[in-house]
N, C-alpha and C positions, 0 to 999 in steps of 0.2 A: 540629674544623673537616671535616675530608674524612671524618667518619662522617655528619654531618649534610649535606653537599652530595651521598653517595652516598643516602641514602634519601630525601631532597628528590626525587633523580632519578628514584628506584626509584615514588617516588608518584607524580609528575607522568607517567611513562611510562607508570604503569597508567590515571591518569583520561585518559589523549588517547586509547589504546586502548580501551579504556570507548567514550569518545565517538565514535569511529570507526565501531566495531562497530554504535553505534546509530543511527547518521545511516544505514550500509549496510542496517543493518533497516529502518528509515523509509522508506527508496528501495524495496525490496520489498515492503513494505506499501501503500505508493500504490501502486506498478504491482497490485498486487493486486487493490485495490479498483477502480482503472482497469477494469481486464480484469472484472468483475464488472459495475460498471455502463455497460458496453460490453453485458454479456451481456442486463441488466435491460432495458435500451433496445430490444435486438431483440428480447425476447419480448413488451413493449409493444406495437412496432408489428406484430407479429406476431397480437396479440390484437386490437388494433383492427382490423386487415385481416378476419381470420376473423368478428369479429363483423360488420362492414358486409357481408362476402359474406353471413352466415349472416339477415342483415335482410331482405337482396335478395332471397332465396329465400324467407321466408316471404309478401311479397305478392304 
């Protein structure tokens, strides 16, 4: 019985550790995606402004 308990504890510990690592990884990925989305928004706003500025010059 002790061997089973020890093996089960080891498996459970490994599983929990993997889940924690996965959760931390997801959090990091979400941070990266948020940063990328903010960068894209800034670029799109700049492109829209430049398009407006360029079109006013042509007139």
